[in-house]
C-alpha positions as CSV (number, residue, x, y, z in Angstrom):
1,M,3.5,-13.5,-14.0
2,K,3.9,-14.9,-10.8
3,K,0.6,-14.1,-7.7
4,M,1.5,-11.6,-4.9
5,Q,1.1,-12.4,-1.7
6,T,-1.8,-10.0,-0.5
7,L,-3.7,-10.3,2.7
8,K,-7.1,-11.3,2.7
9,K,-9.0,-11.2,6.1
10,N,-10.6,-8.4,7.7
11,Y,-8.7,-9.7,10.9
12,E,-5.5,-9.2,9.2
13,F,-6.0,-5.7,7.6
14,E,-7.2,-4.9,11.7
15,N,-3.9,-5.9,13.0
16,V,-1.7,-4.1,10.6
17,L,-3.7,-1.1,11.5
18,K,-3.7,-1.2,14.9
19,Q,-0.7,-2.9,15.7
20,G,1.6,-0.9,12.7
21,K,3.5,1.9,12.3
22,F,2.0,4.4,9.8
23,Y,3.8,6.5,7.5
24,V,2.2,9.1,5.6
25,G,3.0,10.6,2.1
26,K,1.3,12.8,-0.5
27,Q,-1.4,10.4,-2.0
28,I,-0.7,7.3,0.2
29,T,0.0,6.5,3.1
30,I,1.6,3.0,4.4
31,Y,0.8,0.7,7.8
32,I,3.7,-1.8,8.1
33,T,4.0,-4.3,10.6
34,K,6.5,-7.6,10.8
35,N,5.2,-10.9,10.0
36,K,6.8,-14.4,10.4
37,E,7.3,-15.4,7.4
38,D,10.2,-14.6,5.1
39,K,7.6,-12.8,2.2
40,N,6.2,-9.2,2.6
41,L,2.6,-9.9,1.8
42,F,0.9,-6.6,1.3
43,G,-3.3,-5.2,1.0
44,I,-5.3,-2.1,-0.4
45,A,-7.6,-0.1,1.4
46,I,-10.2,2.5,-0.4
47,S,-12.9,4.2,1.0
48,K,-16.6,3.8,-0.7
49,K,-17.0,7.1,0.3
50,T,-14.4,8.6,-2.0
51,C,-15.3,7.5,-5.2
52,T,-16.7,5.3,-7.2
53,A,-15.2,1.7,-8.0
54,V,-14.7,2.1,-11.1
55,K,-12.3,5.2,-9.8
56,R,-11.4,2.5,-6.7
57,N,-9.8,-0.2,-8.9
58,M,-8.4,2.5,-11.1
59,I,-6.6,3.5,-7.9
60,K,-5.9,-0.1,-6.7
61,R,-4.4,-1.0,-10.2
62,K,-1.9,1.8,-10.3
63,I,-0.5,0.9,-6.5
64,R,-0.9,-2.8,-7.0
65,E,1.9,-2.1,-10.4
66,N,4.4,0.6,-8.8
67,Y,4.5,-2.1,-5.7
68,R,5.4,-5.0,-8.5
69,L,7.8,-3.0,-9.4
70,L,9.4,-1.9,-6.3
71,Q,9.3,-5.2,-4.6
72,K,12.2,-7.1,-5.6
73,D,13.9,-4.3,-3.5
74,L,12.5,-4.2,-0.1
75,K,13.3,-5.7,2.8
76,K,11.0,-9.4,3.7
77,G,9.2,-10.2,6.6
78,Y,6.9,-7.3,6.3
79,N,3.0,-7.5,6.1
80,I,1.7,-3.6,4.5
81,V,-1.4,-1.8,4.1
82,F,-1.8,1.1,2.1
83,L,-4.4,3.6,2.4
84,W,-5.5,6.1,0.1
85,N,-5.5,10.0,1.7
86,K,-9.1,11.3,1.7
87,K,-8.1,14.7,1.2
88,N,-6.9,14.0,-2.2
89,S,-8.9,14.2,-5.6
90,V,-9.3,10.6,-7.6
91,N,-8.1,12.1,-10.4
92,S,-5.1,13.6,-9.2
93,A,-4.1,10.0,-9.2
94,N,-1.0,9.8,-11.2
95,F,1.4,7.1,-11.4
96,H,4.6,8.6,-11.2
97,I,3.7,10.5,-8.0
98,I,2.1,7.4,-6.2
99,K,5.7,5.9,-7.4
100,E,7.6,8.9,-5.8
101,D,5.2,8.3,-3.0
102,M,6.0,4.9,-2.0
103,I,9.8,5.0,-2.6
104,N,9.8,7.9,-0.2
105,L,7.8,6.0,2.1
106,F,9.3,3.1,2.2
107,K,12.8,4.7,2.6
108,K,11.3,6.5,5.7
109,A,10.3,3.2,6.9
110,G,13.7,1.4,6.2
111,L,12.4,-1.0,4.2
112,L,14.6,0.3,0.8
């Protein structure tokens, strides 16, 4: 299995969140900026106030897997940060709804 390129440092997240364009969906929000590389870097941020660590990790796994499935169809050279919308219940985190949300947001952003 190929390792995915991720944003790891706090300043990388801050740059994307401050300078990036954002698109809001039903369950997730994405922030996107261009980078100077020929690959996409992504990160996931979910607030500790949202839920317990177990549920946050469950949401992260679902987002990560959906991104992996869509990754080959996306344009290259972007930093992408996924945020979980706090207004949604964590129990409503559904794999297929997240996938539809991602597809719609990437189409809005012009990455698909």
